Backbone as JSON Lines, residues from 0, in Angstrom:
{"i":0,"aa":"M","n":[233.42,-93.85,-105.07],"ca":[234.59,-94.57,-104.64],"c":[235.51,-93.63,-103.87]}
{"i":1,"aa":"T","n":[235.92,-94.05,-102.68],"ca":[236.8,-93.25,-101.85],"c":[238.22,-93.28,-102.42]}
{"i":2,"aa":"V","n":[238.84,-92.11,-102.47],"ca":[240.21,-92.0,-102.97],"c":[241.12,-91.68,-101.79]}
{"i":3,"aa":"I","n":[242.15,-92.52,-101.62],"ca":[243.14,-92.27,-100.57],"c":[244.55,-92.39,-101.13]}
{"i":4,"aa":"R","n":[245.49,-91.73,-100.44],"ca":[246.91,-91.83,-100.77],"c":[247.65,-92.16,-99.48]}
{"i":5,"aa":"I","n":[248.26,-93.33,-99.43],"ca":[249.02,-93.75,-98.25],"c":[250.31,-92.94,-98.19]}
{"i":6,"aa":"K","n":[250.57,-92.3,-97.06],"ca":[251.78,-91.5,-96.88],"c":[252.84,-92.28,-96.08]}
{"i":7,"aa":"D","n":[252.39,-93.04,-95.06],"ca":[253.32,-93.78,-94.22],"c":[252.54,-94.91,-93.53]}
{"i":8,"aa":"S","n":[253.19,-96.03,-93.39],"ca":[252.58,-97.14,-92.66],"c":[253.69,-97.85,-91.91]}
{"i":9,"aa":"R","n":[253.47,-98.06,-90.6],"ca":[254.48,-98.77,-89.82],"c":[253.82,-99.77,-88.87]}
{"i":10,"aa":"V","n":[254.54,-100.83,-88.63],"ca":[254.06,-101.9,-87.76],"c":[254.33,-101.49,-86.31]}
{"i":11,"aa":"L","n":[253.29,-101.5,-85.49],"ca":[253.43,-101.21,-84.06],"c":[253.62,-102.5,-83.26]}
{"i":12,"aa":"S","n":[252.98,-103.57,-83.72],"ca":[253.08,-104.85,-83.04],"c":[252.8,-105.96,-84.04]}
{"i":13,"aa":"D","n":[253.6,-107.0,-83.98],"ca":[253.4,-108.18,-84.81],"c":[253.63,-109.41,-83.94]}
{"i":14,"aa":"D","n":[252.95,-109.4,-82.78],"ca":[253.12,-110.46,-81.81],"c":[252.07,-111.54,-82.03]}
{"i":15,"aa":"Y","n":[250.86,-111.3,-81.59],"ca":[249.77,-112.26,-81.76],"c":[249.07,-112.02,-83.09]}
{"i":16,"aa":"Y","n":[248.75,-110.75,-83.36],"ca":[248.21,-110.32,-84.64],"c":[248.96,-109.07,-85.05]}
{"i":17,"aa":"L","n":[248.53,-108.4,-86.12],"ca":[249.27,-107.29,-86.68],"c":[248.58,-105.96,-86.39]}
{"i":18,"aa":"L","n":[249.3,-105.06,-85.7],"ca":[248.81,-103.72,-85.41],"c":[249.68,-102.74,-86.18]}
{"i":19,"aa":"K","n":[249.03,-101.93,-87.05],"ca":[249.74,-100.95,-87.87],"c":[249.22,-99.54,-87.59]}
{"i":20,"aa":"K","n":[250.1,-98.58,-87.78],"ca":[249.73,-97.15,-87.74],"c":[249.99,-96.59,-89.14]}
{"i":21,"aa":"T","n":[248.93,-96.06,-89.74],"ca":[249.02,-95.58,-91.12],"c":[248.59,-94.12,-91.19]}
{"i":22,"aa":"T","n":[249.39,-93.32,-91.88],"ca":[249.04,-91.93,-92.19],"c":[248.67,-91.89,-93.66]}
{"i":23,"aa":"F","n":[247.51,-91.3,-93.93],"ca":[247.05,-91.26,-95.32],"c":[246.29,-89.96,-95.58]}
{"i":24,"aa":"E","n":[246.2,-89.62,-96.85],"ca":[245.36,-88.51,-97.29],"c":[244.09,-89.12,-97.86]}
{"i":25,"aa":"I","n":[242.97,-88.5,-97.55],"ca":[241.69,-88.95,-98.07],"c":[240.96,-87.78,-98.68]}
{"i":26,"aa":"Q","n":[240.38,-88.02,-99.85],"ca":[239.6,-86.98,-100.51],"c":[238.19,-86.99,-99.95]}
{"i":27,"aa":"R","n":[237.8,-85.84,-99.44],"ca":[236.46,-85.71,-98.84],"c":[235.41,-85.58,-99.95]}
{"i":28,"aa":"R","n":[234.17,-85.67,-99.59],"ca":[233.08,-85.57,-100.57],"c":[233.06,-84.24,-101.31]}
{"i":29,"aa":"D","n":[233.55,-83.17,-100.65],"ca":[233.56,-81.85,-101.29],"c":[234.78,-81.64,-102.19]}
{"i":30,"aa":"G","n":[235.64,-82.69,-102.32],"ca":[236.82,-82.61,-103.19],"c":[238.09,-82.23,-102.47]}
{"i":31,"aa":"S","n":[238.0,-81.72,-101.25],"ca":[239.21,-81.33,-100.51],"c":[239.91,-82.59,-99.97]}
{"i":32,"aa":"W","n":[241.19,-82.41,-99.65],"ca":[241.99,-83.51,-99.12],"c":[242.35,-83.23,-97.67]}
{"i":33,"aa":"V","n":[242.31,-84.26,-96.83],"ca":[242.75,-84.15,-95.44],"c":[243.72,-85.28,-95.15]}
{"i":34,"aa":"T","n":[244.64,-85.0,-94.25],"ca":[245.59,-86.01,-93.8],"c":[245.16,-86.51,-92.44]}
{"i":35,"aa":"T","n":[245.14,-87.81,-92.28],"ca":[244.73,-88.41,-91.0],"c":[245.59,-89.63,-90.71]}
{"i":36,"aa":"T","n":[245.57,-90.04,-89.46],"ca":[246.32,-91.21,-89.02],"c":[245.36,-92.16,-88.33]}
{"i":37,"aa":"R","n":[245.48,-93.44,-88.65],"ca":[244.65,-94.47,-88.02],"c":[245.5,-95.69,-87.7]}
{"i":38,"aa":"E","n":[245.09,-96.37,-86.63],"ca":[245.68,-97.66,-86.3],"c":[244.69,-98.74,-86.74]}
{"i":39,"aa":"T","n":[245.21,-99.8,-87.33],"ca":[244.37,-100.92,-87.73],"c":[244.93,-102.2,-87.12]}
{"i":40,"aa":"Y","n":[244.01,-103.02,-86.66],"ca":[244.36,-104.3,-86.04],"c":[243.9,-105.4,-86.99]}
{"i":41,"aa":"D","n":[244.86,-106.14,-87.52],"ca":[244.56,-107.19,-88.49],"c":[244.75,-108.54,-87.84]}
{"i":42,"aa":"R","n":[243.62,-109.22,-87.57],"ca":[243.66,-110.55,-86.97],"c":[243.18,-111.6,-87.94]}
{"i":43,"aa":"G","n":[243.0,-111.22,-89.21],"ca":[242.47,-112.13,-90.21],"c":[240.96,-112.08,-90.22]}
{"i":44,"aa":"N","n":[240.38,-112.73,-91.19],"ca":[238.92,-112.79,-91.29],"c":[238.4,-114.01,-90.55]}
{"i":45,"aa":"G","n":[237.11,-113.99,-90.22],"ca":[236.55,-115.06,-89.42],"c":[235.21,-115.54,-89.93]}
{"i":46,"aa":"C","n":[234.65,-116.48,-89.19],"ca":[233.35,-117.04,-89.53],"c":[232.64,-117.44,-88.23]}
{"i":47,"aa":"C","n":[231.32,-117.52,-88.3],"ca":[230.54,-117.93,-87.14],"c":[229.29,-118.65,-87.64]}
{"i":48,"aa":"I","n":[228.72,-119.47,-86.74],"ca":[227.57,-120.27,-87.15],"c":[226.58,-120.43,-86.01]}
{"i":49,"aa":"L","n":[225.3,-120.31,-86.35],"ca":[224.24,-120.66,-85.41],"c":[223.79,-122.07,-85.75]}
{"i":50,"aa":"L","n":[224.01,-122.98,-84.82],"ca":[223.55,-124.37,-84.96],"c":[222.18,-124.45,-84.32]}
{"i":51,"aa":"Y","n":[221.18,-124.95,-85.06],"ca":[219.82,-124.97,-84.54],"c":[219.14,-126.3,-84.87]}
{"i":52,"aa":"D","n":[218.28,-126.73,-83.98],"ca":[217.49,-127.95,-84.15],"c":[216.02,-127.54,-84.23]}
{"i":53,"aa":"P","n":[215.43,-127.52,-85.45],"ca":[214.06,-127.05,-85.59],"c":[213.02,-127.97,-84.94]}
{"i":54,"aa":"K","n":[213.32,-129.24,-84.79],"ca":[212.36,-130.15,-84.15],"c":[212.25,-129.87,-82.66]}
{"i":55,"aa":"R","n":[213.4,-129.68,-82.01],"ca":[213.4,-129.44,-80.57],"c":[213.41,-127.96,-80.23]}
{"i":56,"aa":"K","n":[213.51,-127.09,-81.26],"ca":[213.51,-125.62,-81.1],"c":[214.69,-125.15,-80.26]}
{"i":57,"aa":"T","n":[215.84,-125.82,-80.42],"ca":[217.02,-125.49,-79.63],"c":[218.13,-124.91,-80.49]}
{"i":58,"aa":"V","n":[219.05,-124.22,-79.83],"ca":[220.28,-123.73,-80.44],"c":[221.45,-124.24,-79.62]}
{"i":59,"aa":"L","n":[222.57,-124.43,-80.28],"ca":[223.78,-124.9,-79.61],"c":[224.75,-123.73,-79.57]}
{"i":60,"aa":"L","n":[225.12,-123.31,-78.36],"ca":[225.99,-122.16,-78.15],"c":[227.22,-122.58,-77.36]}
{"i":61,"aa":"T","n":[228.14,-121.64,-77.19],"ca":[229.34,-121.9,-76.4],"c":[229.43,-120.86,-75.29]}
{"i":62,"aa":"R","n":[230.21,-121.21,-74.27],"ca":[230.49,-120.25,-73.2],"c":[231.99,-120.33,-72.94]}
{"i":63,"aa":"Q","n":[232.64,-119.15,-72.98],"ca":[234.09,-119.13,-72.74],"c":[234.54,-117.77,-72.22]}
{"i":64,"aa":"F","n":[235.63,-117.79,-71.49],"ca":[236.22,-116.57,-70.95],"c":[236.85,-115.78,-72.09]}
{"i":65,"aa":"R","n":[236.59,-114.48,-72.11],"ca":[237.18,-113.58,-73.1],"c":[237.87,-112.44,-72.36]}
{"i":66,"aa":"F","n":[239.19,-112.42,-72.42],"ca":[239.96,-111.43,-71.68],"c":[239.61,-109.98,-72.04]}
{"i":67,"aa":"P","n":[239.47,-109.62,-73.34],"ca":[239.1,-108.23,-73.63],"c":[237.77,-107.81,-73.0]}
{"i":68,"aa":"A","n":[236.79,-108.72,-72.95],"ca":[235.52,-108.39,-72.29],"c":[235.74,-108.23,-70.79]}
{"i":69,"aa":"Y","n":[236.58,-109.07,-70.21],"ca":[236.91,-108.99,-68.79],"c":[237.52,-107.63,-68.46]}
{"i":70,"aa":"V","n":[238.47,-107.19,-69.27],"ca":[239.14,-105.91,-69.07],"c":[238.14,-104.77,-69.13]}
{"i":71,"aa":"N","n":[237.07,-104.95,-69.92],"ca":[236.06,-103.9,-70.08],"c":[234.88,-104.09,-69.12]}
{"i":72,"aa":"G","n":[235.11,-104.82,-68.02],"ca":[234.12,-104.89,-66.96],"c":[233.14,-106.04,-67.03]}
{"i":73,"aa":"H","n":[233.37,-107.03,-67.88],"ca":[232.48,-108.19,-67.98],"c":[233.23,-109.41,-67.46]}
{"i":74,"aa":"P","n":[233.12,-109.72,-66.16],"ca":[233.94,-110.78,-65.56],"c":[233.5,-112.2,-65.9]}
{"i":75,"aa":"E","n":[232.28,-112.36,-66.39],"ca":[231.76,-113.7,-66.68],"c":[232.17,-114.17,-68.07]}
{"i":76,"aa":"P","n":[232.27,-115.48,-68.26],"ca":[232.47,-115.98,-69.63],"c":[231.3,-115.55,-70.51]}
{"i":77,"aa":"L","n":[231.58,-115.34,-71.79],"ca":[230.56,-114.91,-72.74],"c":[229.86,-116.11,-73.37]}
{"i":78,"aa":"I","n":[228.56,-115.96,-73.6],"ca":[227.8,-116.95,-74.35],"c":[227.84,-116.51,-75.81]}
{"i":79,"aa":"E","n":[228.26,-117.42,-76.68],"ca":[228.49,-117.07,-78.08],"c":[228.06,-118.2,-79.01]}
{"i":80,"aa":"V","n":[227.88,-117.85,-80.28],"ca":[227.78,-118.87,-81.31],"c":[229.19,-119.4,-81.57]}
{"i":81,"aa":"C","n":[229.26,-120.54,-82.16],"ca":[230.55,-121.12,-82.55],"c":[231.2,-120.19,-83.57]}
{"i":82,"aa":"A","n":[232.5,-119.94,-83.41],"ca":[233.19,-119.01,-84.31],"c":[234.68,-119.29,-84.32]}
{"i":83,"aa":"G","n":[235.34,-118.75,-85.33],"ca":[236.79,-118.87,-85.41],"c":[237.35,-118.1,-86.59]}
{"i":84,"aa":"L","n":[238.66,-118.06,-86.65],"ca":[239.34,-117.4,-87.76],"c":[239.42,-118.34,-88.95]}
{"i":85,"aa":"L","n":[239.54,-117.76,-90.14],"ca":[239.62,-118.57,-91.35],"c":[240.97,-119.26,-91.47]}
{"i":86,"aa":"D","n":[242.01,-118.64,-90.94],"ca":[243.38,-119.12,-91.15],"c":[243.58,-119.26,-92.65]}
{"i":87,"aa":"E","n":[243.96,-120.42,-93.14],"ca":[244.2,-120.59,-94.58],"c":[242.99,-121.15,-95.32]}
{"i":88,"aa":"H","n":[241.86,-121.28,-94.64],"ca":[240.68,-121.92,-95.23],"c":[239.7,-120.91,-95.82]}
{"i":89,"aa":"D","n":[238.81,-121.4,-96.69],"ca":[237.66,-120.61,-97.12],"c":[236.65,-120.64,-95.98]}
{"i":90,"aa":"P","n":[235.68,-119.72,-95.96],"ca":[234.74,-119.67,-94.83],"c":[233.98,-120.98,-94.58]}
{"i":91,"aa":"E","n":[233.53,-121.65,-95.62],"ca":[232.77,-122.89,-95.44],"c":[233.6,-123.98,-94.77]}
{"i":92,"aa":"T","n":[234.82,-124.16,-95.25],"ca":[235.72,-125.16,-94.67],"c":[236.05,-124.81,-93.22]}
{"i":93,"aa":"A","n":[236.31,-123.54,-92.97],"ca":[236.67,-123.1,-91.62],"c":[235.52,-123.32,-90.64]}
{"i":94,"aa":"I","n":[234.28,-123.02,-91.04],"ca":[233.18,-123.14,-90.08],"c":[232.85,-124.6,-89.79]}
{"i":95,"aa":"V","n":[233.02,-125.47,-90.75],"ca":[232.82,-126.91,-90.51],"c":[233.84,-127.4,-89.49]}
{"i":96,"aa":"K","n":[235.09,-126.95,-89.64],"ca":[236.17,-127.3,-88.7],"c":[235.87,-126.76,-87.31]}
{"i":97,"aa":"E","n":[235.44,-125.51,-87.23],"ca":[235.15,-124.9,-85.92],"c":[233.98,-125.58,-85.23]}
{"i":98,"aa":"A","n":[232.94,-125.94,-85.98],"ca":[231.78,-126.61,-85.37],"c":[232.19,-127.94,-84.75]}
{"i":99,"aa":"A","n":[233.09,-128.65,-85.41],"ca":[233.57,-129.92,-84.86],"c":[234.43,-129.69,-83.62]}
{"i":100,"aa":"E","n":[235.35,-128.73,-83.7],"ca":[236.27,-128.47,-82.59],"c":[235.56,-127.91,-81.36]}
{"i":101,"aa":"E","n":[234.71,-126.9,-81.57],"ca":[234.1,-126.2,-80.45],"c":[232.84,-126.86,-79.91]}
{"i":102,"aa":"C","n":[232.02,-127.4,-80.81],"ca":[230.71,-127.94,-80.39],"c":[230.59,-129.45,-80.53]}
{"i":103,"aa":"G","n":[231.56,-130.09,-81.17],"ca":[231.47,-131.53,-81.37],"c":[230.38,-131.92,-82.35]}
{"i":104,"aa":"V","n":[230.06,-131.05,-83.3],"ca":[228.99,-131.3,-84.26],"c":[229.59,-131.43,-85.66]}
{"i":105,"aa":"T","n":[229.16,-132.45,-86.37],"ca":[229.56,-132.63,-87.76],"c":[228.56,-131.9,-88.64]}
{"i":106,"aa":"V","n":[229.0,-130.79,-89.23],"ca":[228.16,-129.97,-90.12],"c":[228.57,-130.29,-91.54]}
{"i":107,"aa":"T","n":[227.59,-130.59,-92.38],"ca":[227.92,-130.94,-93.77],"c":[227.48,-129.89,-94.78]}
{"i":108,"aa":"N","n":[226.5,-129.08,-94.43],"ca":[225.98,-128.14,-95.41],"c":[225.59,-126.81,-94.76]}
{"i":109,"aa":"P","n":[226.58,-126.01,-94.32],"ca":[226.22,-124.73,-93.7],"c":[225.67,-123.76,-94.74]}
{"i":110,"aa":"T","n":[224.72,-122.95,-94.31],"ca":[224.12,-121.95,-95.19],"c":[224.7,-120.58,-94.85]}
{"i":111,"aa":"R","n":[225.34,-119.97,-95.84],"ca":[225.9,-118.62,-95.65],"c":[224.75,-117.63,-95.7]}
{"i":112,"aa":"V","n":[224.66,-116.76,-94.65],"ca":[223.54,-115.82,-94.6],"c":[223.95,-114.37,-94.84]}
{"i":113,"aa":"F","n":[225.14,-113.96,-94.41],"ca":[225.63,-112.61,-94.7],"c":[227.07,-112.48,-94.22]}
{"i":114,"aa":"E","n":[227.68,-111.35,-94.57],"ca":[229.03,-110.99,-94.11],"c":[228.96,-109.6,-93.51]}
{"i":115,"aa":"C","n":[229.77,-109.36,-92.47],"ca":[229.78,-108.05,-91.82],"c":[231.18,-107.71,-91.3]}
{"i":116,"aa":"F","n":[231.5,-106.42,-91.31],"ca":[232.62,-105.91,-90.55],"c":[232.1,-105.66,-89.15]}
{"i":117,"aa":"M","n":[232.77,-106.18,-88.13],"ca":[232.25,-106.09,-86.77],"c":[232.68,-104.83,-86.04]}
{"i":118,"aa":"S","n":[233.85,-104.31,-86.34],"ca":[234.33,-103.09,-85.7],"c":[235.22,-102.34,-86.69]}
{"i":119,"aa":"P","n":[234.63,-101.82,-87.78],"ca":[235.43,-101.27,-88.88],"c":[236.19,-99.99,-88.58]}
{"i":120,"aa":"G","n":[236.0,-99.42,-87.42],"ca":[236.76,-98.23,-87.06],"c":[238.22,-98.55,-86.73]}
{"i":121,"aa":"S","n":[238.5,-99.81,-86.4],"ca":[239.89,-100.14,-86.05],"c":[240.3,-101.57,-86.38]}
{"i":122,"aa":"V","n":[239.35,-102.47,-86.58],"ca":[239.68,-103.88,-86.81],"c":[239.34,-104.23,-88.26]}
{"i":123,"aa":"T","n":[240.28,-104.89,-88.96],"ca":[240.08,-105.19,-90.38],"c":[239.19,-106.4,-90.61]}
{"i":124,"aa":"E","n":[238.92,-107.2,-89.59],"ca":[238.21,-108.47,-89.74],"c":[236.81,-108.34,-90.35]}
{"i":125,"aa":"R","n":[236.54,-109.23,-91.31],"ca":[235.2,-109.4,-91.87],"c":[234.74,-110.8,-91.47]}
{"i":126,"aa":"L","n":[233.53,-110.89,-90.89],"ca":[232.98,-112.18,-90.48],"c":[231.97,-112.67,-91.5]}
{"i":127,"aa":"T","n":[232.04,-113.96,-91.79],"ca":[231.02,-114.62,-92.61],"c":[230.11,-115.38,-91.65]}
{"i":128,"aa":"F","n":[228.81,-115.11,-91.75],"ca":[227.81,-115.68,-90.85],"c":[227.11,-116.86,-91.53]}
{"i":129,"aa":"F","n":[226.97,-117.95,-90.77],"ca":[226.31,-119.15,-91.27],"c":[225.23,-119.6,-90.29]}
{"i":130,"aa":"I","n":[224.3,-120.41,-90.8],"ca":[223.39,-121.17,-89.97],"c":[223.44,-122.62,-90.47]}
{"i":131,"aa":"A","n":[223.11,-123.56,-89.6],"ca":[223.03,-124.97,-90.01],"c":[222.18,-125.72,-89.0]}
{"i":132,"aa":"E","n":[221.39,-126.65,-89.52],"ca":[220.62,-127.52,-88.64],"c":[221.56,-128.55,-88.02]}
{"i":133,"aa":"Y","n":[221.21,-128.95,-86.81],"ca":[221.91,-130.06,-86.17],"c":[220.86,-130.92,-85.49]}
{"i":134,"aa":"T","n":[221.24,-132.15,-85.23],"ca":[220.41,-133.08,-84.47],"c":[221.31,-133.72,-83.42]}
{"i":135,"aa":"P","n":[220.73,-134.34,-82.4],"ca":[221.58,-135.01,-81.41],"c":[222.53,-136.03,-82.04]}
{"i":136,"aa":"E","n":[222.11,-136.65,-83.14],"ca":[222.96,-137.64,-83.82],"c":[224.19,-137.01,-84.47]}
{"i":137,"aa":"M","n":[224.12,-135.73,-84.75],"ca":[225.26,-135.03,-85.37],"c":[226.32,-134.64,-84.34]}
{"i":138,"aa":"R","n":[226.03,-134.84,-83.06],"ca":[227.0,-134.56,-82.0],"c":[227.97,-135.73,-81.94]}
{"i":139,"aa":"T","n":[229.03,-135.66,-82.7],"ca":[229.98,-136.76,-82.83],"c":[231.21,-136.61,-81.94]}
{"i":140,"aa":"G","n":[231.29,-135.53,-81.2],"ca":[232.42,-135.3,-80.31],"c":[231.98,-134.47,-79.12]}
{"i":141,"aa":"D","n":[232.93,-134.23,-78.21],"ca":[232.63,-133.45,-77.01],"c":[232.68,-131.95,-77.24]}
{"i":142,"aa":"G","n":[233.42,-131.52,-78.27],"ca":[233.64,-130.1,-78.46],"c":[234.6,-129.59,-77.4]}
{"i":143,"aa":"G","n":[234.49,-128.33,-77.07],"ca":[235.34,-127.76,-76.04],"c":[236.53,-126.98,-76.55]}
{"i":144,"aa":"G","n":[236.78,-127.05,-77.85],"ca":[237.9,-126.31,-78.43],"c":[239.2,-127.08,-78.37]}
{"i":145,"aa":"L","n":[240.28,-126.39,-78.7],"ca":[241.6,-126.99,-78.73],"c":[242.41,-126.49,-77.54]}
{"i":146,"aa":"A","n":[242.76,-127.41,-76.66],"ca":[243.5,-127.05,-75.44],"c":[244.83,-126.39,-75.77]}
{"i":147,"aa":"H","n":[245.52,-126.85,-76.82],"ca":[246.82,-126.27,-77.16],"c":[246.71,-124.83,-77.67]}
{"i":148,"aa":"E","n":[245.49,-124.39,-78.0],"ca":[245.25,-122.99,-78.38],"c":[244.71,-122.18,-77.2]}
{"i":149,"aa":"G","n":[244.67,-122.81,-76.02],"ca":[244.2,-122.12,-74.82],"c":[242.69,-122.09,-74.69]}
{"i":150,"aa":"E","n":[241.99,-122.88,-75.52],"ca":[240.53,-122.86,-75.48],"c":[240.0,-123.78,-74.38]}
{"i":151,"aa":"D","n":[239.0,-123.3,-73.68],"ca":[238.29,-124.06,-72.65],"c":[236.82,-123.69,-72.82]}
{"i":152,"aa":"I","n":[236.17,-124.35,-73.78],"ca":[234.84,-123.95,-74.22],"c":[233.79,-124.92,-73.68]}
{"i":153,"aa":"E","n":[232.77,-124.35,-73.04],"ca":[231.64,-125.13,-72.58],"c":[230.55,-125.07,-73.66]}
{"i":154,"aa":"V","n":[230.02,-126.22,-74.04],"ca":[228.94,-126.29,-75.02],"c":[227.62,-126.25,-74.26]}
{"i":155,"aa":"I","n":[226.73,-125.34,-74.65],"ca":[225.43,-125.23,-73.97],"c":[224.31,-125.27,-75.01]}
{"i":156,"aa":"E","n":[223.22,-125.87,-74.61],"ca":[222.05,-125.98,-75.47],"c":[220.87,-125.35,-74.75]}
{"i":157,"aa":"M","n":[220.12,-124.54,-75.5],"ca":[218.92,-123.92,-74.94],"c":[217.94,-123.7,-76.07]}
{"i":158,"aa":"T","n":[216.71,-123.4,-75.73],"ca":[215.74,-123.09,-76.78],"c":[216.04,-121.72,-77.35]}
{"i":159,"aa":"L","n":[215.56,-121.5,-78.56],"ca":[215.72,-120.18,-79.17],"c":[215.01,-119.13,-78.31]}
{"i":160,"aa":"T","n":[213.88,-119.47,-77.75],"ca":[213.15,-118.54,-76.87],"c":[213.99,-118.16,-75.66]}
{"i":161,"aa":"Q","n":[214.64,-119.14,-75.05],"ca":[215.51,-118.85,-73.9],"c":[216.68,-117.96,-74.33]}
{"i":162,"aa":"A","n":[217.27,-118.26,-75.48],"ca":[218.41,-117.47,-75.95],"c":[217.99,-116.02,-76.21]}
{"i":163,"aa":"L","n":[216.86,-115.82,-76.84],"ca":[216.38,-114.46,-77.09],"c":[216.08,-113.72,-75.79]}
{"i":164,"aa":"A","n":[215.56,-114.43,-74.8],"ca":[215.33,-113.81,-73.48],"c":[216.65,-113.39,-72.85]}
{"i":165,"aa":"Q","n":[217.71,-114.17,-73.07],"ca":[219.01,-113.81,-72.53],"c":[219.64,-112.64,-73.28]}
{"i":166,"aa":"V","n":[219.3,-112.48,-74.53],"ca":[219.71,-111.26,-75.25],"c":[219.01,-110.07,-74.62]}
{"i":167,"aa":"K","n":[217.73,-110.21,-74.39],"ca":[216.94,-109.1,-73.83],"c":[217.43,-108.68,-72.45]}
{"i":168,"aa":"D","n":[217.78,-109.66,-71.6],"ca":[218.2,-109.29,-70.24],"c":[219.71,-109.08,-70.11]}
{"i":169,"aa":"G","n":[220.45,-109.19,-71.21],"ca":[221.87,-108.87,-71.2],"c":[222.81,-110.01,-70.91]}
{"i":170,"aa":"R","n":[222.31,-111.2,-70.66],"ca":[223.22,-112.33,-70.42],"c":[223.94,-112.75,-71.69]}
{"i":171,"aa":"I","n":[223.3,-112.6,-72.83],"ca":[223.98,-112.78,-74.11],"c":[224.23,-111.39,-74.66]}
{"i":172,"aa":"C","n":[225.52,-111.02,-74.74],"ca":[225.88,-109.66,-75.16],"c":[226.99,-109.65,-76.2]}
{"i":173,"aa":"D","n":[227.19,-110.78,-76.86],"ca":[228.16,-110.88,-77.95],"c":[227.47,-110.52,-79.25]}
{"i":174,"aa":"A","n":[228.02,-109.59,-80.02],"ca":[227.34,-109.05,-81.2],"c":[227.03,-110.12,-82.24]}
{"i":175,"aa":"K","n":[227.97,-110.96,-82.59],"ca":[227.72,-111.95,-83.63],"c":[226.61,-112.91,-83.21]}
{"i":176,"aa":"T","n":[226.55,-113.22,-81.92],"ca":[225.52,-114.12,-81.4],"c":[224.16,-113.45,-81.44]}
{"i":177,"aa":"V","n":[224.09,-112.2,-81.0],"ca":[222.83,-111.46,-81.05],"c":[222.33,-111.38,-82.49]}
{"i":178,"aa":"M","n":[223.23,-111.1,-83.41],"ca":[222.84,-110.97,-84.82],"c":[222.27,-112.27,-85.37]}
{"i":179,"aa":"L","n":[222.92,-113.39,-85.08],"ca":[222.43,-114.66,-85.61],"c":[221.15,-115.12,-84.93]}
{"i":180,"aa":"L","n":[221.02,-114.88,-83.64],"ca":[219.77,-115.22,-82.96],"c":[218.61,-114.39,-83.51]}
{"i":181,"aa":"Q","n":[218.85,-113.11,-83.73],"ca":[217.81,-112.27,-84.31],"c":[217.5,-112.69,-85.74]}
{"i":182,"aa":"Y","n":[218.52,-113.07,-86.49],"ca":[218.29,-113.57,-87.85],"c":[217.37,-114.79,-87.8]}
{"i":183,"aa":"A","n":[217.66,-115.72,-86.89],"ca":[216.84,-116.94,-86.75],"c":[215.4,-116.59,-86.42]}
{"i":184,"aa":"A","n":[215.21,-115.65,-85.51],"ca":[213.85,-115.26,-85.12],"c":[213.12,-114.55,-86.26]}
{"i":185,"aa":"L","n":[213.79,-113.63,-86.91],"ca":[213.16,-112.85,-87.98],"c":[212.85,-113.69,-89.22]}
{"i":186,"aa":"N","n":[213.65,-114.72,-89.45],"ca":[213.5,-115.52,-90.67],"c":[212.81,-116.86,-90.43]}
{"i":187,"aa":"G","n":[212.33,-117.08,-89.21],"ca":[211.56,-118.28,-88.92],"c":[212.28,-119.58,-89.15]}
{"i":188,"aa":"V","n":[213.57,-119.65,-88.81],"ca":[214.34,-120.87,-89.1],"c":[213.86,-122.08,-88.3]}
{"i":189,"aa":"M","n":[213.12,-121.84,-87.22],"ca":[212.62,-122.96,-86.43],"c":[211.32,-123.54,-87.01]}
{"i":190,"aa":"G","n":[210.83,-122.9,-88.07],"ca":[209.62,-123.44,-88.7],"c":[208.37,-122.75,-88.26]}
């Protein structure tokens, strides 16, 4: 168990999410103590889901503009699995809500597959990963996200084979999406 002593913590920004700068002492494995400073970005925890149709061998993904990716040299909208923050919900409730808002799919029984920290060097967020089957009949809405939240989400459907090819050639480069697509391939979710 890691032992730390917080020396100072201050808020640098509390605009959209919370950015803090913390100075702490940490006991190293050899027993010595060092003082270090880190910034942490707290945007809350999130969830994501791979929607798949085993009969048609398809997955339902989203495409949307992501400003941080744009700033880092990726001008195109990213292809992603459906995802969102938990806000005040548990992961299961949140992912059902996100699937309806973003993809227009009514999900009733998502399967939790794992949880991961996506960028633990600076971001506090832990993502809960889900998979769920969908059928064309489960498409009860248009999806597209919530306009009042600035979302403009395109819903796209492709085969798992096509999605994996896009991972290989770099067109799909979102980590949570790559992880869930690889999970689907490795675990034979298409049957």
